[in-house]
C-alpha positions in Angstrom: 71.9 213.1 194.2 72.2 214.2 198.2 75.8 212.6 198.2 78.4 215.6 198.3 81.1 216.4 195.3 84.7 215.5 195.4 86.5 218.2 195.5 88.2 219.5 192.6 92.5 218.6 194.2 93.8 220.9 192.1 91.9 223.5 194.0 92.7 222.7 197.0 96.4 222.8 196.3 96.0 226.2 193.9 94.3 227.6 197.8 97.1 225.9 200.4 99.6 227.4 197.8 98.0 230.8 197.9 98.3 230.9 201.9 101.7 229.5 202.0 102.0 232.7 199.6 100.7 235.2 202.0 102.6 233.5 205.3 105.6 234.0 203.3 105.2 237.7 201.9 103.9 238.4 206.0 107.0 236.9 207.5 109.1 238.6 204.9 107.3 242.3 205.5 108.3 241.7 209.1 111.8 240.7 208.7 112.1 244.1 206.8 110.3 245.5 209.4 113.0 244.1 211.9 116.2 244.6 209.7 115.2 249.0 209.1 114.4 248.8 212.8 118.3 247.1 213.7 119.5 249.8 210.4 118.2 253.1 212.9 119.4 252.0 216.6 123.2 251.5 213.9 122.6 255.0 212.0 122.1 256.9 215.0 124.9 255.1 217.1 127.7 255.8 213.9 126.0 257.1 211.3 124.7 256.5 207.2 128.9 256.3 207.1 129.1 252.5 208.8 130.2 250.0 206.0 127.4 247.6 204.5 129.7 244.5 205.8 129.2 246.1 209.5 125.3 246.5 209.2 124.7 243.4 207.4 126.7 241.5 210.2 124.3 243.9 212.8 121.3 243.1 210.7 121.9 239.6 210.4 122.0 239.6 206.5 124.0 238.6 203.9 125.9 240.9 201.6 122.9 238.7 198.7 120.4 238.4 201.1 120.5 242.2 201.8 120.4 242.5 197.8 117.0 240.7 197.9 116.1 243.2 200.6 117.2 246.9 199.5 118.1 248.1 196.3 120.9 250.2 197.5 121.8 251.3 201.4 120.5 254.9 200.7 117.1 253.2 200.2 117.7 251.3 203.2 118.5 254.9 205.6 115.6 256.5 203.5 113.2 253.9 205.2 115.5 253.7 208.8 115.3 257.9 208.6 111.2 257.5 208.3 111.2 254.5 211.6 113.5 256.5 213.6 110.8 259.6 213.4 107.8 257.0 213.9 109.4 256.5 217.3 110.4 259.8 217.7 106.5 260.8 217.5 105.4 256.8 219.4 107.2 258.4 222.2 106.0 262.2 222.6 102.5 260.3 222.4 103.6 258.1 225.7 104.2 261.6 227.4 101.6 262.8 225.9 99.0 260.2 227.0 99.6 259.9 231.4 99.0 264.1 230.9 95.6 264.6 229.5 95.0 267.7 228.9 98.6 269.1 230.4 100.5 270.0 227.6 103.0 271.3 229.4 103.3 268.5 232.3 103.8 266.7 229.3 106.4 268.8 227.9 108.7 269.0 230.9 107.9 265.6 231.9 109.8 264.7 228.3 112.6 267.6 228.7 113.9 265.9 232.1 113.7 263.2 230.4 115.7 263.8 226.9 118.2 266.0 229.3 118.9 262.8 231.2 122.1 261.1 231.0 120.4 258.1 230.4 118.4 259.4 227.5 122.5 261.4 226.7 124.0 258.0 227.2 121.3 255.9 225.0 122.7 256.6 221.2 120.7 253.7 219.9 117.2 255.3 220.7 118.8 259.1 220.7 116.3 261.4 219.1 116.7 261.1 215.6 116.3 264.8 214.9 120.1 265.2 217.0 121.4 261.5 216.2 121.3 261.9 212.1 121.3 265.7 212.4 125.5 265.3 211.3 124.8 262.7 208.6 121.8 264.4 206.8 122.7 268.2 206.2 125.4 265.6 203.4 122.2 263.6 202.0 120.8 265.2 198.8 117.9 267.7 199.1 115.6 265.7 197.8 116.4 262.6 199.3 113.7 260.8 201.4 115.7 260.6 204.7 116.5 264.3 204.4 112.2 264.4 203.8 111.9 262.6 207.1 114.4 264.8 209.3 112.9 268.1 207.7 109.1 266.7 208.8 110.8 265.6 211.7 111.9 268.7 213.4 109.2 270.9 212.4 106.9 268.5 214.4 109.2 268.6 217.1 109.5 271.9 217.1 105.4 272.6 216.8 105.1 269.7 220.0 107.6 272.1 221.6 105.5 275.4 221.3 103.6 277.5 223.5 100.1 277.2 222.7 98.7 278.4 220.2 98.3 282.1 219.9 100.9 282.5 222.5 102.8 286.5 222.2 106.0 284.1 223.0 105.3 281.2 220.3 107.0 282.1 217.6 110.1 283.3 219.1 110.2 280.5 221.9 109.4 277.3 219.7 113.2 277.1 217.5 115.6 277.7 220.7 113.7 275.1 222.4 113.7 272.6 219.7 117.5 273.5 219.2 118.2 273.6 222.8 117.6 269.7 223.2 118.7 268.8 219.6 121.4 270.7 218.8 123.3 271.4 222.1 127.2 269.9 222.3 126.5 266.9 225.0 129.7 264.8 225.2 128.5 260.9 225.3 130.9 258.3 226.5 132.1 256.5 223.5 132.5 252.9 224.9 129.6 251.4 227.9 132.7 251.1 230.9 132.8 255.1 230.3 132.0 257.6 231.9 130.8 261.0 230.5 132.9 263.9 231.7 131.6 266.3 234.5 130.4 268.9 232.3 128.6 267.1 230.3 126.1 266.4 233.6 126.3 269.8 234.2 125.1 270.6 230.8 122.5 268.3 230.7 121.6 270.3 234.9 121.6 273.5 232.8 119.3 272.7 229.7 117.0 271.2 232.0 116.4 274.4 233.5 116.4 276.9 230.2 114.1 274.8 227.7 111.5 273.8 230.4 108.3 275.9 230.2 107.7 279.0 232.1 104.3 279.6 233.3 105.3 283.1 232.1 104.8 282.2 228.5 100.9 281.8 228.3 
């Protein structure tokens, strides 16, 4: 008595194996998240029709590695679309935070950013409501990607709405969201290119059009 018993070596090995397994699963989950984030940017730049070869090359996977991570390209498209709208929610929260209690100021700041040349030309981080709109219309109605877009656009429209109860809320919400996400604003196809002058004028005109006015409240 008084002497500690030797620990069962099999128990120790099992614990080490379990710890290694948890680390491997965590690493795999982190890697998958990185792939989804990269694909989300690529889809916004080039659309869902980007080839699997280019997709795997961009996210750093072999075709075999891709197949081990995702059942299909559609599965990745669903997850990447969801990720894109998570980015949008984080963006809205980021504009809301400095303007506590003043949603009007937050919306004005978002509109100025959204219609700025910098955001216009950054296709990889484009708003998914506009960056994915052309491709999403060709996805099946029941697809997760399409559902992410439907709900995400609804959330964006509500965020852009005048306050609940405003007499203008019903007629102003969708026109403002449509102005931000649906207007054709020409982007350069290569980093060395400049957008045409009419694109700058279009951004400026839309900023004046969709900014909240005091008459709405």
